[in-house]
Structure formats: C-alpha cells, structure tokens
C-alpha positions as CSV (number, residue, x, y, z in Angstrom):
1,M,-9.5,-0.2,12.3
2,S,-9.3,-1.1,8.6
3,V,-6.7,-2.1,6.1
4,F,-6.7,-1.2,2.4
5,V,-4.7,-3.1,-0.2
6,T,-4.2,-1.9,-3.7
7,V,-2.5,-3.7,-6.6
8,G,-2.8,-0.8,-9.0
9,S,-3.9,-0.9,-12.7
10,T,-2.8,-4.4,-13.4
11,G,-2.8,-7.5,-11.2
12,F,-0.5,-8.8,-8.5
13,D,-1.5,-12.4,-7.8
14,E,1.2,-13.0,-5.2
15,L,0.0,-10.0,-3.1
16,V,-3.7,-10.8,-3.4
17,D,-2.9,-14.5,-2.6
18,V,-1.1,-13.6,0.7
19,V,-3.7,-11.0,1.9
20,T,-6.6,-13.4,1.5
21,T,-5.1,-16.3,3.6
22,G,-6.3,-17.3,7.0
23,S,-2.9,-16.7,8.6
24,F,-2.7,-13.1,7.2
25,L,-6.2,-12.3,8.4
26,S,-5.5,-13.8,11.8
27,A,-2.4,-11.5,12.0
28,L,-4.5,-8.5,11.2
29,K,-7.1,-9.5,13.8
30,S,-4.4,-9.9,16.5
31,L,-3.2,-6.4,15.7
32,G,-6.8,-5.0,16.2
33,Y,-7.9,-4.6,12.6
34,S,-11.5,-5.5,11.9
35,S,-11.9,-5.0,8.1
36,L,-10.0,-5.4,4.9
37,V,-10.7,-3.8,1.5
38,I,-8.8,-5.1,-1.5
39,Q,-8.5,-3.4,-4.9
40,Y,-7.4,-6.6,-6.7
41,G,-7.2,-5.4,-10.4
42,S,-6.9,-8.3,-12.7
43,S,-6.2,-10.7,-9.8
44,E,-10.0,-11.4,-9.2
45,H,-9.6,-15.1,-9.7
46,V,-7.1,-15.3,-6.8
47,Y,-9.3,-13.1,-4.6
48,T,-12.5,-15.1,-5.3
49,R,-10.8,-18.5,-4.8
50,N,-9.3,-17.5,-1.5
51,V,-12.1,-15.5,0.0
52,N,-14.5,-18.4,-0.7
53,Q,-12.3,-20.7,1.4
54,L,-11.9,-18.4,4.4
55,P,-13.1,-19.8,7.7
56,N,-16.1,-18.2,9.5
57,G,-15.0,-15.6,12.0
58,S,-12.4,-14.0,9.8
59,I,-12.3,-10.2,9.6
60,K,-14.7,-8.5,7.3
61,T,-13.2,-8.7,3.8
62,E,-14.4,-7.1,0.6
63,G,-12.9,-6.4,-2.8
64,Y,-13.3,-4.9,-6.2
65,A,-11.3,-4.7,-9.5
66,Y,-11.3,-1.0,-10.2
67,K,-12.9,2.3,-9.2
68,P,-12.5,5.7,-10.7
69,S,-10.7,6.8,-7.5
70,I,-9.4,4.8,-4.5
71,E,-8.8,8.0,-2.4
72,D,-11.9,7.4,-0.2
73,D,-10.7,3.8,0.6
74,M,-7.3,5.2,1.4
75,K,-8.7,7.9,3.6
76,H,-10.8,5.4,5.6
77,A,-7.9,3.0,6.1
78,S,-5.7,2.9,9.2
79,L,-3.0,0.9,7.2
80,I,-2.4,0.8,3.5
81,I,-0.7,-2.1,1.8
82,S,0.3,-1.0,-1.7
83,H,2.2,-2.3,-4.8
84,A,5.3,-0.3,-5.4
85,G,3.9,2.0,-8.1
86,S,4.9,5.6,-7.4
87,G,1.4,7.1,-7.8
88,S,-0.2,4.8,-5.2
89,M,2.8,5.2,-2.8
90,L,2.7,9.0,-3.0
91,Q,-1.1,9.1,-2.6
92,A,-0.9,7.1,0.6
93,L,2.1,9.0,2.0
94,R,0.4,12.4,1.3
95,L,-2.6,11.2,3.3
96,H,-0.1,10.4,6.2
97,K,-1.2,6.8,6.4
98,R,0.8,3.9,7.7
99,L,2.1,2.2,4.5
100,I,3.6,-1.1,3.6
101,V,5.0,-1.2,0.1
102,V,5.1,-4.6,-1.5
103,S,7.4,-5.0,-4.5
104,N,6.4,-7.2,-7.4
105,T,9.7,-8.9,-8.1
106,S,8.3,-10.4,-11.3
107,L,8.4,-7.0,-13.1
108,M,11.1,-6.4,-15.6
109,D,13.0,-3.6,-13.9
110,N,13.7,-2.6,-10.3
111,H,12.8,1.1,-10.4
112,Q,9.8,0.5,-8.1
113,V,11.9,-1.5,-5.7
114,E,14.5,1.3,-5.6
115,L,11.9,4.0,-4.9
116,A,10.3,1.9,-2.2
117,Q,13.6,1.2,-0.5
118,A,14.5,5.0,-0.7
119,M,11.2,5.8,1.0
120,Q,11.8,3.2,3.7
121,Q,15.3,4.5,4.3
122,K,13.7,7.9,5.1
123,N,11.3,6.1,7.4
124,Y,8.2,7.1,5.5
125,C,7.0,3.4,5.0
126,C,7.9,-0.2,5.4
127,C,8.9,-2.4,2.5
128,S,8.1,-6.1,2.1
129,T,7.8,-8.9,-0.4
130,P,4.6,-10.9,-0.5
131,N,6.2,-13.7,1.6
132,G,7.4,-11.3,4.3
133,L,4.1,-9.4,4.6
134,V,2.9,-11.0,7.9
135,D,6.2,-10.0,9.6
136,A,6.0,-6.5,8.0
137,L,2.5,-6.0,9.6
138,S,3.9,-5.9,13.2
139,D,6.8,-3.7,12.1
140,A,4.5,-1.2,10.4
141,S,2.2,-1.2,13.4
142,T,4.9,-0.4,16.0
143,R,7.4,1.7,14.1
144,E,7.3,5.4,14.4
145,M,7.1,6.7,10.8
146,E,8.3,10.1,9.7
147,P,5.5,12.3,8.3
148,F,5.8,12.7,4.5
149,P,6.5,16.3,3.7
150,S,4.0,18.4,1.8
151,P,4.9,19.2,-1.8
152,A,6.6,22.6,-2.3
153,A,4.1,24.0,-4.7
154,D,6.1,27.1,-5.6
155,A,9.6,25.4,-5.8
156,F,9.6,25.2,-9.6
157,T,8.4,28.7,-10.0
158,N,11.0,30.1,-7.6
159,L,13.7,28.1,-9.4
160,L,12.6,29.4,-12.8
161,D,12.3,33.0,-11.5
162,H,15.8,32.8,-10.0
163,H,17.2,31.3,-13.2
164,M,15.6,34.0,-15.3
165,G,16.8,36.8,-13.0
166,F,13.4,37.9,-11.7
167,H,14.6,37.8,-8.1
C-alpha cells in the first residue's frame, strides 16, 4: 500500500517536515504502508534535509516539486494526505480515496479550514494539523468514510431550463 502527500502549488514546510520524520514513517509501516510519494512544491529544502537523515529500513520514500498532473500518483495511492486546497481535495475525493486533509494554519484566511471541516462533518475525509497527523493516520485507516457523490453534470442545465420555462 502506498501514501501520496501533496502540498499543492506552493510549499507547506510543516507538512513536509512531519511526513519525512522517522516516527511518521514508522506509523505508516505499522499500518501496512510500504511506500510514500511526496509532492513537496517549494518545500524541497525540508524534504531533502529530512530524507537524508532517515534511518535504513524506513519505507520507500520519493518526492518531487511539481508535475503537470498528480492524478496518476493519486490513483496509485491507498491513502492521500493533502493540503486543504479545494482542487486537490475534490480530486482525491472524486477518486474515492481515503483522504486526510491537513490545514496550513499560517495562511491568511480560514476558508480552506472551513471547507475541510465541512467535508469531515459529512464523513468524506479526516482533518488534521501537521502536529496531529500521526494520530489522524490511525483514524483514517479505521474509519468508514462516506463515498463522495459524483457531480450532477446536468444540474445547472436543468435549473436554467426550469428558470427559463423550458420544462
């Protein structure tokens, strides 16, 4: 089983720092995960520093700054750990993957936190902070999540048709 971590288009030093520690990797290993792929954005310095200090025997870890698309990494993952950006969250949820959303509390407004908490209340994902991530791992591994509904592709068209009197 594999884990994919994404920080999005910027960096998220706190998240990259936590997921590249020996204690986090040990927690992953104890839950049966064997590999970790990290999209670290501009947090490469944190990734490189920590990965170079990992003890032998840690789970397979690889990372990169950016790719044109992270969809393949998401598809191959058993668990996705994502920043709280709506695009990454929705992409993971539409793939029906186990998802832990980690909020970056250093950002200016809380709209990402609010969206993540709303998704957690509907039981689509688990929410965490970087410091609570190890505890969130076991919760996300055991909790029964609700499948995220497919988008209603014709909802807007139907609404517009109804409003215009075409029905």
